[in-house]
Each structure stands twice: as C-alpha cells, then as structure tokens.
C-alpha positions in Angstrom: -7.8 42.2 17.2 -7.2 38.7 18.7 -4.8 36.9 21.0 -3.2 33.5 20.6 -5.2 32.3 23.6 -8.4 33.3 21.9 -7.4 31.5 18.7 -6.5 28.4 20.8 -9.9 28.5 22.5 -11.9 28.8 19.3 -9.9 26.1 17.5 -9.4 23.6 20.3 -10.9 20.1 19.8 -14.4 19.7 21.2 -17.2 17.1 20.9 -18.7 19.1 18.0 -15.4 19.4 16.1 -14.2 15.9 16.7 -17.5 14.2 15.7 -16.9 14.7 11.9 -13.5 13.2 12.2 -14.7 10.2 14.1 -17.5 9.6 11.6 -15.5 10.3 8.5 -14.8 7.2 6.3 -12.3 7.0 3.5 -13.8 4.8 0.8 -12.2 2.6 -1.8 -10.6 4.8 -4.5 -10.1 7.7 -2.2 -6.7 8.9 -0.9 -6.0 10.3 2.6 -4.3 13.7 2.6 -3.7 16.4 5.1 -3.0 20.1 5.0 -1.6 22.5 7.6 -3.5 25.8 8.0 -0.7 28.1 9.5 -2.1 31.1 11.4 -0.2 34.0 13.0 -1.0 37.4 14.5 0.8 40.4 13.1 2.0 43.3 15.1 -1.6 44.7 15.3 -2.8 41.3 16.4 -4.7 40.7 13.1 -4.9 37.0 12.2 -3.3 35.9 9.0 -3.2 32.6 7.2 -0.4 31.2 5.0 -1.2 29.8 1.6 0.8 28.5 -1.3 0.1 28.9 -5.1 0.9 25.7 -6.9 3.0 25.8 -10.0 1.1 26.0 -13.3 2.8 22.9 -14.6 1.6 20.6 -11.8 -0.3 17.5 -12.9 -2.9 17.9 -10.2 -4.6 21.2 -9.2 -2.2 23.3 -11.3 -2.0 27.0 -10.4 -4.4 26.7 -7.6 -4.1 28.4 -4.2 -4.0 25.9 -1.3 -2.7 25.3 2.1 0.6 23.4 2.3 -0.1 19.7 2.3 -0.4 16.4 0.4 -1.2 12.8 0.6 -0.2 10.6 3.6 3.0 8.7 3.2 3.6 5.2 4.7 6.1 6.6 7.2 3.7 9.2 8.5 2.5 8.1 12.0 -0.7 10.0 11.6 -2.3 12.8 9.5 -0.9 15.5 11.8 2.6 14.1 10.8 1.5 14.3 7.2 0.5 18.0 7.5 3.7 19.0 9.3 6.0 17.0 6.9 4.4 18.6 3.9 4.6 22.1 5.3 8.3 21.6 5.9 8.8 20.2 2.4 6.8 22.9 0.6 7.6 26.1 2.5 10.4 25.2 4.9 8.2 25.5 8.0 9.8 23.3 10.7 7.5 21.2 12.8 9.0 22.6 16.0 7.8 26.1 14.9 4.2 25.0 14.8 1.8 24.7 17.7 -1.1 22.4 16.6 -4.3 23.7 18.1 -7.1 21.9 16.3 -8.6 20.3 13.2 -11.3 21.4 10.8 -13.9 19.4 9.0 -12.4 17.0 6.3 -13.2 17.8 2.7 -13.2 15.8 -0.5 -11.9 16.8 -3.9 -14.3 15.9 -6.6 -11.9 15.2 -9.5 -8.8 13.8 -7.8 -10.6 11.8 -5.0 -8.6 13.1 -2.1 -10.0 13.3 1.4 -8.2 16.2 3.0 -7.9 16.5 6.8 -7.0 20.1 7.8 -4.9 20.8 10.9 -4.6 24.3 12.2 -1.2 25.4 13.6 -0.2 28.7 15.3 3.2 30.1 14.2 5.2 33.3 14.8 5.2 36.0 12.1 8.2 36.8 10.0 9.2 33.5 8.6 11.6 33.4 5.6 9.9 30.9 3.5 12.0 28.3 1.6 9.8 26.9 -1.1 9.8 23.6 -3.0 10.9 24.6 -6.5 9.0 21.6 -7.9 5.7 22.4 -6.4 5.3 26.0 -5.1 5.2 29.1 -7.2 4.4 31.6 -4.4 3.7 31.8 -0.7 1.0 34.2 0.4 0.2 35.6 3.9 -3.4 36.9 3.7 -5.3 38.7 6.5 -8.4 36.7 7.5 -10.5 39.9 7.5 -9.6 40.5 3.8 -10.6 37.0 3.1 -14.0 37.5 4.8 -14.5 40.7 2.8 -13.5 38.9 -0.5 -16.1 36.1 -0.1 -18.7 35.7 -2.8 -20.5 33.0 -4.9 -18.8 33.4 -8.3 -18.6 31.5 -11.6 -15.5 29.5 -12.0 -14.5 27.7 -15.3 -12.5 24.6 -15.2 -12.0 21.9 -17.9 -14.5 23.7 -20.1 -17.2 23.7 -17.5 -18.5 26.9 -15.8 -20.2 26.6 -12.4 -21.0 28.9 -9.5 -19.2 28.2 -6.3 -18.0 29.7 -3.0 -14.8 31.8 -3.6 -12.5 34.2 -1.8 -10.7 36.9 -3.7 -7.9 39.1 -2.3 -6.2 41.2 -4.9 -5.4 39.0 -7.8 -5.7 35.8 -5.8 -8.7 33.6 -6.2 -9.4 30.8 -3.7 -12.0 28.2 -4.5 -12.7 24.5 -4.3 -11.5 22.4 -1.4 -9.4 25.3 0.0 -12.4 27.6 0.0 -14.4 25.0 1.9 -11.7 24.6 4.5 -11.4 28.3 4.8 -15.1 28.7 5.3 -15.0 26.4 8.3 -12.0 28.3 9.7 -13.6 31.7 9.3 -16.8 30.5 10.8 -15.1 29.3 13.9 -13.2 32.6 14.2 -16.0 34.9 13.2 -16.5 36.5 16.6 -12.8 37.5 16.7 -13.0 38.9 13.2 -16.2 40.8 13.7 -14.7 42.5 16.7 -11.4 43.2 14.9 -10.5 46.7 13.8 
C-alpha cells in the first residue's frame, strides 16, 4: 500500500532526476512531445496508472498502448502544458484535476523521431473518461503491481521485423517501446512502495 505523500516524495524533482532533463538536447529532425502519466490510489491504496490504446487506423503508432500525450503546439507555454492539454483532449482529464509531482527521463521514438518528456500527475480515482473519437480506442487503468508482474523481455514483430525488447503484459494488453521505457523508469522509482504493497 502507498500514500499520496509517499508518491510525491519518490517522484519529486531532485538533482538526479533533473540532470537528464537539463542535459537533453532535441536535435534537428526530432520533434518535442510530452505525455502525462496519471497515477491514482484505489480504495486499498494500490497505485494505478492510466493508459490509452490508440486507434488501429492511426497513421503513427496505430493500436499501441501509450500514456495520453502528443507533440508540443506553438501555444503551449512549456512541455507540462503540452502534457496537460493532450490529456484533456484525449481522455477528458481537466488540468485542474491533476497535481503534477515530477518528471521522468525523456525517451526517443526510433521510427517517428519524437523526443518524449513524461510528466507524472496524481489524480483522484473514479474519473468518467471522455475520449477523443479520432485517436483513442480504449482507456485502461492498470495496477502498477500487475505491470511489475507482467514484465519480461519478449519478441515483438513490427513492420516485418522481429526483435526482443522490454515489455509489460496485463491480460490482453501488451506495452512495449517508448511507453515501456517510461514505465520502467516509473516503476523503478516506486519499487520500494510496490515491494511493500500487499
């Protein structure tokens, strides 16, 4: 079990967590993007994360499981604003309902050339999600302990190529790629809470 204070403490910005952000450079040909990693505690104080499954007809990353997010728009004051705006557009999560508590290490996508800056936000449970019909096929609320238990190096086939990579499987849901790398950082920071849960 965990508390919101413990989540805040483990995800709060520190010299170690801010260093990768300060030293991260977006090169020519890369696009800045941000995602929101929404976390909540259920009635048993078990931490859950909120994911989306992208529609199968999307041009980029079709059918993949991700955190709500997207590329930075000109009107976004910073990447936190990007993450909050995208979460509202994709799943109807109002910025006022999010307590931003920290950032995770940025990750790159290898095919689409995004540099993704993950922002972690605490929310209350029980949201009625309002999804973007153009982008989101499904919203998933997955327990972090189930994600830890579902971790493995597995073969994944994409564009006719098969490669072994870090994955998380919960039920029928496969998480891999950039989202799996973001999730690995998150679970690593929260490991002591998850080890003591249950």
